[in-house]
N, C-alpha and C positions, 0 to 999 in steps of 0.2 A: 216526728217533732224535732224542732231545732231549738237548742238552748241559745239564747241571745247574749249579747255582751253584758247587758244589765244583770241577767241571772248568773252568769259565770263570774262576774266581778264581785258578787257577794260570796266570799269564800266560806263563811260559816254555814251557808245553806247548800252550796254546790259541792263542797268537799266530800260529802257523804253519798253523792249520786255517782254510782259506779257502773262501769261496763266490763264485759268479759268477752273474749273471743277464744275459741278452743280449737284443738287439732284432731279430735277423734281418737286420741290416745289417753286422755286425761290431763294432758298438758294444757296450759292456758296462758293468756296475757290478760292483765286487768289493771285498771287505774280509775281515777276520778275524772269527771268531765272537765275539770280545770287543768288536767295534766299532772297535778301533784299527787304523789303516792301518799295516801292518808292511812294506809294499813300495811302491816307486814305481809299481807297476802296480795299486795299490789306489785306488779313487775311486768316487764315486757316478755320475759321468757321463763316461765316455770315449766321446766322439762319433765315429762313423765319418763323417768329412766327405766322403770319397770312397769310399763303401762297396765292399768291407769294409775299406779302408785309410784312411790319414791319420787314425788314431785320435788324438784330442786330449783331454787332460784339461781339463775346464771346471769341474767341481765335485768337489772332493776329498772333502768330508764335510759333515755338519751337526752342530754342537755344540748340545746341548740343556741348558737350565737350567729347572728347574721350581720353583715356589714353592708350598709347602703350609703353611698356617697360619702364614704370615709367615716361614718358613725356606726358604732356597734350597738346591737339590740339583743338582749338575752330573752329567749322565748320560754325558758323553763320556769317552773314554779315549785318551790319546796317550802314546807313548813319546818322551821327550826325553833330553837329555844328563844330566839330573839325576834321571831316574826316570820313573815314570808320573804324568802330570798331565793333566787331573784323573783321579780314580779312580772313574769311573762304573761300572766293572765290579763295584764293591762292591754296587751296587743291581741288578745284572743277575741275574735269577732263572733265566732259561733262554734258550737259542737253539735254533731248529729250522728245518728247511725244511718249509713247510706249504702249497703246495710252494715258496713264496718265502721268502727269509730273513726270519725273524721273531724280534725281540728282545723279551723281556718283562722289565720292570723293576718292582721292588716297593719302595715306600716307605710306611711306616706302613700306613694302610688304603687305599692307592692303588696300583693296578696299571696300568702304561702299556705298551701294545703298539705296537711299531714294525715295519711291514712295508715291504719294498723290492721294487719291480718296475719293469719297463720296458714302454713301449708297443711293440707289434709294428710293425716297419717305420718307426720314428721314433726319432730321437736324443732321447728323452725318458725321464727317470727320475721315478718317483713314490715319495715316502716318506709313508706314511699312519700317523698316530698315533691310537690309540684309548685312551680312559680308562675304567677300571672302578673304582668307589669305593664305600666303605661309607656315604657320605653324599652329599648333593646340593651341597655347597659347591664353588665353582669352583676349578680348578687353573690357575695362571698359567704359561704357556709362553713361553720366549724361545729362539728357534732361530737360530743364527748360521751362515751358510754360510762355508766355506773355499773360495775360488775360485782358479782358476789358468788358465793358457792355454799349454799346452806339449805337444810330441810325447810319446807315451806311453813312449818309451825314455829321455827326458831327465829332469832335475830342475831346479828353479828356486830361486835364493836371492833374498832381498829386493833389489829393483832399482828402476829409475825409472819403471816402469809406473804410469800414473795411474788406471787402472780407471775410466773414465768411466761414469757411471750415468744412466739415464733411469728415474725412479721414478714409481709411482702409489701409491694407498693400500695395495695388497697385492701389488705387483709391482716388480721391478727388471730392467732390461735392461742387461747389463754388457759393456763392451768393454775389454780389457786395454790396448790401444794402437791407434792409428789403423790400420784395415784388418784388425784381428784378428777371428777368428770370435767372434760374440756368443753369450751365453747368457742366456735369460730365466728368472729364478727367481721363482716366484709361489706364492700360496696361495689356497685356496678360502675361507678364513675369517680367517686371521691378517693383521694389518696389518704393513706393512714400513716401516722407518725406516733411512735411511742415516746411522746414528749412530756408526759406528766409523771406517772408513777406515784401518785399521792392519794390520800383518802379524803372523801367528803364526809365530815364528821357532824354528828348531832342532828340527823334527820329525825323529825318528830312525827309519830303516827297517832293522830288524835283518836282514831277508832280503837286502838289498843288500850289507850288510857281509859276510855269509857268502859272497857271490858275488864279493867283491873289487871292488865298485863303490861309487860315492859314496852314502853312506847318509843324507845330510842334505837337507832341503828346507824351504822357507818357503811359506806360503800367505797370501793376502790375505783379510781379513775386511771386507767392504764395509758391512755393516749387520746388521740382525736383524729377524726376524719375531716378533710378539707377539700372544697371544690368551688368552682364558679358555675353559676347557673343563670341563664338569661330567661326572660319571659317566654312561656310556652314550653319550657324544658322541665325535666324531672330527674331525680336520682333516688336511689334506695340504699338503706342500711339493713343488712340481713344478719340475724343471729341464729346460729344453728348448732346442734350437737353433732351434725354430720362432719366427717373429716374433710370431705370435698365440698366445693361450692355447688349448691343445688339450685340456686336462682341466678340466672343471667339477665333476665329482663323482668324487673318488678312490675311493670305495667301489664305485661301479658299474664303474669301470675295473678295479678289482681283481677283481671278480666275473667280468668278461668275460675277463680274462687267465687266471684260474684255470680257467675253463670250457674255454678253448682247450686247455690242457695236459691236462685230463681227457679231452677228445675224442681227443687223440693216443693216450693210454693205452687208451681204449676201442676205437679203431680197430685197434690192434695185436692186441688180443684175448688177451693172456696173463693168467695168474691167479697171479702170484707177485710179491711186493713187490720183490725184487731186480731182476727183469727190468723191472718198471715204473719203478723208479728210473733204470735205464739208458736207458729210452725217453725219459724226461724229460731226462736228460743229453745224449742224442743230438740233441735238438732245438736245443741251443745252438750246434751246429756248422754247421747248415744255414742258409746266409745267401744274400742276393742280392748279386751283384757288379754295380756300376754300369757298368763298362766293357764288359761282355758282355751286360748286361740279362738275366741269367739266374742261376739258383741255382748255388751252389758250396759247397764244404765247407772251413771254417776248420780248419787243422791242429791248433791248440791255443790255449788261453787261459792266460796273458794276452798272449803276444808273437808268435805265429805268424799268418800269413795263410793263403791257400789254395795248396797244392802238389799237382801232378798225381799224384805217387806216393802221397802220403798220402790223397788223395781216392779213388783207385781201391781202396786197401786198406780204407779205412774205410766206403766206400759200402754194401757188402752188409749190414753190421750196422746202420748208421745209417738207411738208406732202404728196404732190402728186408725185413729181419726186421720192421721197424716198419710195413710196407705203405705206405710213402710212394713209390709207384711212379711217379707223375707227376714228382715231383722227381728221382727217379733217372734217368728218361728225359731230363729237361731237362739234367741234369749231363752225361750221356753225350753228348748232342747238342752241347753247348757244347764239350767237349774234342775231339770229332770235328771240329767246325768249325775249330778252331785247329790241327789237325794240319798239320805242315810237314815235307816230306821224310821221312815215316814217323815223326816224333817228335811226341808230344803235349806240351804245355807242362809243364815242371818246376815253374814257378811263375808267377803273375801278380804283378808287382811291386807293392809297397805304394802307390806313387805313380801307378799306372795307366799306366806305360810299356808297351812291347811285351813280350810274354811271353818268358820264358827257356826254352830247350829243352835245357839241359845235363843230361840224364839218359838212361841207357840202358834203365832198367827201367820207366819210367812207361807207355810204349807197350805193353809186354808185360803189365803189370798190367791194362791196358785190356781185353785179351782175357779175362782171368780175370773181370773185373767184368761184361763183356758176357755171358759164360757164366752167371754167377750170376743176372743179370737175366732171362735166358731161363728158367732153372730156376724162378724165382719167378713169372714172368708169361706165359711162352709167347708173348710178343709178337714173333712172327717178322716181322710186317708192318713194324714200326719198324726192327728190326735189318736186314732185307734191304734196305729202301729207303734208309736213312740211314747205317747203321753198317757194313754189310758192305763197301761200296766203300772205306771208310777202313781196314778191317782188311786188305784186299788191298794197299792202298798201303803199309801198315806192313811186311807180309811182303816185298813187292817191294824196298823200300829197305833193309831189314835184310839181305836176301840179296845185293844188289849193292853195298851200302855207302852210308853217309850221313854226316852231320856227326859230329865228335868221334871219327873213326876207328872208328865202329860199323860192323861188317861181318861177313858170314859167311865163315869160313875154308873151306879145301878139305875139312876133315873134317865140315862142316855145322854146327859150333859157332860161337857168336857171340863175337867178340873186340871189345874196346872200350878206349878210353882214349888220352889225349894228356897230355903233360907239363903239370902245373899244373891239370888238370881232374879233379874227382872226380865220377864219373858214377853210382855206385851209392848206396844209402841210407847206407852207411858213408862219409860225405862230409866228416868233420871236417878242417879245414884252418886252420892258423895262419900267416898271412903266406905264405911260400913252403914252409912245412913241411906236407907231406901226412902226416897221422897214420897212416892205414891205406891205403897205396897198393895198389890192386887192379886195375891195368892188366893186360890180357890177357883171360883167359876166366874170369870169376867164376862160381862154381857156381850161385848163385840165378838169374843171368841166363840161363844155359843150361837150367835147370829150367823157367823161365818161357817160354823159347823153344820147348822141346819141347811144353809145354802149349799154347802159342799155335798151333803147327803142327797139333796134334791137333784143337783147336777149329776151326781154319780148314778142315781136311780134312772134318770133320763138317758144317760149315755149307755148304761147297761141294756136298756130296752132297745136303743138304736143299734147297738152292736151285737144283739142276740145273746146277751149274757144273762145269767140268772139274777133278777133284781128283787126277788121276793123279800129277802132279809133286809135289804136297804129300804124298801118301801115301808116295812113295818117299823123300822127304826126312825124313819122320818116322822111318823105319827107320834111315836113315843117322845121324841125330842120336842115336837111342837107343843104337846100337852105339858110337858115338864117345864118348858121355857116360859109359857104363859103363867103357869102356877107359881114358879119360883121367882120370876123376875118382875112381874107386873106390880107396880106400886099404885094401888087404887086411889090413895089419898092425893098423890101428886100427878096422876095421869101420865106417868112415864115409867121407865124401867130402872130398877136398882142397878148400880154399876157393877157390883161384885156380890156374889152369894157364897157364903162360907158355911162351915158346919156350925158356927156359933152365931151367925146373924147375917144381915144384909146391909150393904153400904148404900145409904140413901143420898149420897152426894150426887148432884145433877151434873153429869158430864156428857160430852158429845159422843162417847162410844156407842150409845144406844141408837144413834141415827142409822147405823148400819142395819139394824133390825127392820128398817123400812126400805132403805135405798138399794140393798142387794137384790138380785134378780128374784130370789125366793124369800119370802118373809114368813116367820112363824106366827105373826100377829094377824088378827082379823082387821078388816078395813076400819072399823070404829076405833080400835085401839091405835092403829097407825095414825089416824087423824089427830087424836089426842096427844100422842107422842110428839108429832111434828110441831103442833102448836106450842107445846111446852118448851121444846128445844128452841123454837123461834123466839119465844118470850124471854127465856132465861139465859140463852147462850149465844144467840146471833149477835154479831157486830159487823161493821162495814166490810171486813175482809175475811169472813169465815165464821168459825165458831170458837168461843172461848173453851179452854180445857177444864174449866170449873165455873159454876155459877157464881156471880158476883156476891150473892147473899151468903155464901158459905164463909164460915169463920177462918178457913184456911186460904181464902182467895188472895192472890197477889196480882195486882193489876198492872204493875210496871216491871218489865224485864230489864234489869240493869245491875251494875255492880260487879264484884269479883265472881270467880267461878262458882263458889258456894251459893252466893246470893242469886245468881242467874239460874243455876240448876234448881234452886228452891222454888222458883217461879215458873220454870219451863212447862210443867203440866199442872200448875195450880192457879190458873187464871190467864196465862198467856194465850193469845189467839192464834189459831192455825189456819193458814190459807187453804190447805188441801181439803179441809173439811167442808168447804163451800160446795165441793162437787157432790158428795153424798147428800148434803142438805138440799141442794137444788133438785136432785133426782127424786128424793123423798117427797119434797114439796109438790113437784109436778105430778108425781104418782098419786098421792092422796087427793089431789084436786082433779083427777081424771084427765089431766093434760088439757084443761080448758084454756080458752084464749085469755081469760082473765088471769089465770095462774102464769101463763107465759109472759104476760106484761109485767107481772110482779117479779118473776124470775129474772127478767132483763134488768130490773133495778138492783137485784143482788149482784149481777155481773158488772154493772156500771162503775163502781169504785175501782175495779181492776184496770179499767181503760185509762184512768188517770194515773194509777199506781205504776204503770209501765214506765213512767218518766220520773219516778219519785225516789227510788232506792237503787235497785238494779235496773239500769236503763234497758228497756226492751224485754224485761223478764219479770218474774214474780218472786217475792221474798218468801222465806221460810215461815217466819212468825211475826206477830205484831203485839204491841202492848194491848192488854185487855181493856185498859182505861183509855178514854179519849185523851189526845187526838189519835190514838191507835198508831203510834209511830212504828215503822217497819224495823225489825231487828233480825238477828241471826244471819244465816247465809242469804246473800242478796239475790241468789239465783237457785231455786229449789225445784227439783224434778217433779215431785208429786204436786207441788203448788201449780206449776205450769200445766202438768198433765191433767189434773182434775178440773181446773178452770176451762181448759180447752175441751176436754171430754164433755163436761156438763153443758157447756155452751153449744157445742156442735150437736149433741144427742138430744138434749132436753129443751132447747130454745130455738135454734135455727130451723127454719122450715126445710132447708135443704139437707139437714142432718141425716134423716132416715134415707133419703135418696142416695146419699154418699155411702151408707152402709150397703144398700142394694148394689150400687156400682162396684163397691169393693168386693162383694161376693162374686159378681160377674167377672171382674178382672182376675180374681184369684182362681176361679174355675177355668178361665181361658188359659192362664199360665200353667195350670196343672195338666192340661191336655196337650201342651206343646211337646 
């Protein structure tokens, strides 16, 4: 899709439409389609100094001034306390992903194209300018960097940093203060002059104001790049944490980067634009973690790192549907390696400290992902030798008890929780206030537990292990689950069962009791549950976290941190849940052609959403109330992963064929 001049000229609607490009390390560049940075998380180089963490803003943006026939034109756009200055968006003819962010400016008989991309596996951003003109006269460019040096969650006001520079004819190496990380900014053709040394003050971030955070920031302007370019010529500005120049030809680097993305689409083998867009979006989340020396999955841009739960949920869509089987194997191997007392990490901290294990469901999602991996690859050699022992460890510790009071009760169900700890995905907490306390026996945990036991039972039989105890436990859990969780009056499942009662709030967690490979419910109850969830929780972009009829329901996600966290799981809609919902819906309708047609309608809103918030990707959350505005991270891994998985597996006719092809391909590779 191309954003036209009319759309871009309406700053109030276009300023919140954002793009992101990534480097496979957790570093990224991001901005709005207008070119104005409207969030503190916007910038041209957020370097992952300890991949994928320690993201540090080093280059906020480039401000361009072009001189044509003796008259100067400012192409940049910034929102300040007094309005938009300069108003380069007046010359902005279009914006599109091609596949990288591409701005096209039109002035007189001159068209200027600006493309932004990053080098793979390097904290390096390339901005390439191309000129198309009706004459051969030269166009003068002056490009001014806005530099900074701060953690991506922070903002900076004008201070005493001296920004020491080491300059050459077309390069500057900048250090904000002694010992700070340095950034080299250089050009293949433009000359550099340290002619400014001043601050751009009062840049306003409207998105931060909406979130109740500091919306103001200042950036340092160390100097400028200048060159003459005629029609048909190009030049580049490169920003990098590398000490040496790593880009000599921006055009060739762009060709290589675009070829890599085209190869990913070709490898996946789908033939629909929507799916191919999601395949490109999926690539941004698969990164390498320095501390584990292995691939992992970033939960979301711009502010999340890698989480165990999110990784396991997102992996089937991001890595299996797209046939990135070796990366899937690497991720499974890494999380298995870090399993402790039956728990896989909930998260790897941003600063590279020891993993945190405060989750009850990540280990159970691990079973689901392993099962999916086998469905796509039939790689029993890897699972039996490296993963199966870890699965046995998880079952053993969950059965006898492990950290955070996670244990199997006498009825075979899993109970978990300690005071002050939030162990499920509904984990919002403000100070000592637990927004959605779910201590006891959460419904999705026990659905995942039943699924894990069935998977374990089948693997044990396949690998010649003793499965008798597991088979008996499966039936015990099935009976207890139905007895304890089924709400006859509402035709759905209770959300949490405790020693003192049952939580009757209608939440989306119950959908997993149908969508997972193995369900503890009979077909009749599955049908009733799906119908209840559809009626009470479905909205255009997924499922609400709480039924609107509940007295605790909050339909708008807005305000300061406390107000937003209060709504996060109390009515806010979640895109990732559309995946389990579609799978459950298709399953209970026996994959009929009629249900396929309906499921396509569940997907349809996302095709438009690709151009509404995070351009070319899918947002984390939405308001539960109409018009269901997108909120939170504008690019979320499990949102992209689950929409892609559900669409490919449950709707597209070629989906099952791709699984068969994947198995064949994986088997061929294993025999080489």
